N, C-alpha and C positions, 0 to 999 in steps of 0.2 A: 634533498634532492635524489640520492639514491633509491629512495622507496617512489618518487615521483617517476624516475625513469623507467624501474620496474616495471611499474603498472603500465606504461606506456608501450612496452613490448608487448603487451598480452592484449592489450584494445586499441583500435584506431586513435591515432593521436588526438582528432579532434575531440573523441570522447573523454581523453584523460583531462582535458582541459575542461570541459564541461562538468565533470566528476568533482575536479577540484573545487570550482566555483561553486558547485552545490555543497560541497561538503564545508566550506567554509561559512555559508550561511546556516546550515543546517546546526554547526557546531557554534552558533551565536558570535562569531569572530567580526564576520560582516552583517550588520542589520538594516532594516529598510532604510533607503535615503543614502547608506553609505556608498560611496564611489569605491568601484573597484579598480586594480591596477589595469592600465590601459593595453592595448593590442601589442606594443611592441617590448613592453616589460614582461607578459606572458609568454612571448614569442622566445624572449630570450631565457627565462626560466626553464620552459620545457624542451629548448631547441627545436622548436619548430618554426615553420613559416609564418607570417603576420595572416596570411590566406587562410592557414589552420586554425589560426586563434578566431578569426573573423566569421568562420562557419559555427564554431562553437557558441559564440556569442549571439550570433543571430539564431541560432536554435535557440537559446535560453530566451532571448528576446520575445521570439513567437511563442513561447511556452509562458511568457508573462513571469517569469523569474527574474531577470533584469530587463530595465528601462535604458535604452541608448539615446541620448540625447546630443544631435548633431553641433559639434562646436565644444561640447562640455565634457562628453564621457559616458561612462556608462555606470549606472548605480544599480544597487537592489532595488527591485520593485517591491509595493505593496503587494503581500502575499494574499491571494484569493482562492478560494476554494468553489469549483462550478458545482452549481446543483443542476440536475437532468430531472427525467420522470421519476426517479428514486433519488433521494437526496443522502448523500454520504453522510449518515446520521448513528451516533453511537446509539444501540439498543437501549441501553441504561438510560440515555436523556429522553428518549421517544418513550420509553415507558414512565418515567419520572413526568413527562409533560402532561401525561392523563391523570397525572395524580396518584398512580398506582405504584407498587414496591416491585423492585427488581432484586432478583439475586441468581447466582450462575452457580452450577456443579461442573467441575472439573473432570472430564472423562479421559483424556489423554492428551499428555505434553510430553514428546520424545523426538528424537532424531528418527529419520527414517530413508530407506533408498527411493530414489524419485523412481518411478515407472515410465515407461514412454510416454504416456499423455500428461502424466505431471511433468514431467522433463520438458515437453514441449510448450505447457502452458507456461511455465516458469523460464523457460529459455537457457534450461541448463543442461548439462550434459547428461544423458541417461545413466543411473544409479550414482548419480551425485548425492550427497548427503544433503537433505533437507529438513527443515522442521514441521512437524504436524502437531495440531492440536483439534481436541473436540470438544466443546463445551457445550452444556445445557443451558438455556435461559429462562428464567421464571418469570410470569407476571402474576402477582398476587397468589404465589405458588401454584398456579398453571403452568405447565411448559409450554412454551409458544415456540420456541426456536432451538434447532441443533445448529450449532456453528461447526462446521469441518473445515479447517484451514490448512493450506501449506505454505511455506513462508521461504524465501531464499535467504539462507544464512549470511550472503555476502552484502545483502543490504541491512539486515537486522540480526546482528551477531549474539546479542543478548536476548533473543526471543525466549529461550528456554528457561532464564534465570526469573521470570515475571511471576508474581502471584495474580492468576487471572480469576481468581474468586473475589478479588477487591477491585481490579479496574477491569475492563472489556480489551481484548487484543487490538479492536479497531481504536479506543482511546489511547493505548500505548503507541501504535502505529502510527496516528497521527501526530504523535509528539515525536518521534525518533526518526520519523522518514518522511522528508518534506515532498508532499504528493505532488506528482507532475501529470497525472491523468486517471482516468477511471473507465473500465468497459465491462459491460454488465449484460444480463438477458435473465428473464424471468419464465419459467416454465411451471405447466401442471406435469405431476409426475408422480409415480407410485412409489413411496418410501421404501429403501432397504429395510430387512426385519429389524436391525438394530436402532435406525431412526424411529420406526414405528412405535417400537417397545418404549423407547426414550421418551417421546410425545404423547404415550398412552393413547393412541390411536386406534381406532376399531379395523377390523380387517375390512379392505377394500376403500379405505379414506384415501385419497388423493392430497399430496403437499403442495404448496405453491414454493418454488424453488428460486430464490437467487443467486444465480452464480455471477461473481464480482472479481474483476483482476485488476489490480491498483499497481501504479509505477510510480517510482523515485529513483533519483539519482541516474537516469538513464537505464534502469533495468527494471523486469519486475518484481516487486517486491513481496506479493502474495496473491494467492489464490483461493477463494472461498466459495463454498457452497451452503446456503443458508437454508435449512428445510423448517418450513411453517405447516401446519394443519390447515388446509383451506377452510375449514368450517369457524377456525377461530380468528383467522388472521387475514388481513387484507393490507393491499400496496396503494397509498394514494398519493398523489403531488400535482405540479401545474406547471404551465410552463408561461 
């Protein structure tokens, strides 16, 4: 209880309840279809009003994390991932679906200090410690993507301990950080010199850049820029 109360001092009370519920689901203590404690029990546990708990559960219900059944209680919902114009798909699976071979090279995996822009995107304090990875993805030995990703250590504390030559950050994050939402944008942009060199691009070539922000447990989990040579890559999708 001490850790719950300490957390409540740092974040709004309703958010501490949300984070607790999400963590129980994420850790497998509560599974799809399980009933979760009622509002009165959670209010006693956190020392807050039922109105506060109600707000947390309403938000989780609107995010399709839990399902509230009148007269029966609140249950862990069936977990669903929403696809938009760009499917949240592991690049290794995407390449395998084409019958091709994927491999990756790790060029950076380290702690860094968040600059102003990174702090704003990750919603952390400037100069906070964040995790930074740069990975080059190949399709049949042709480089097709530079993945430049910053990760929030509060959401994914073990990120630096992973071997990202064996599985992609996307696959790992989908496993350990329950997905709540995604923002993305695509633009054509001239790549920085290091990206152009990694992708073996000619001078003056443009990249298609997918910038993606993922959310988990009420926080930003990661912010990534995926650089693709425009001559070798295209985005497809349907609604």
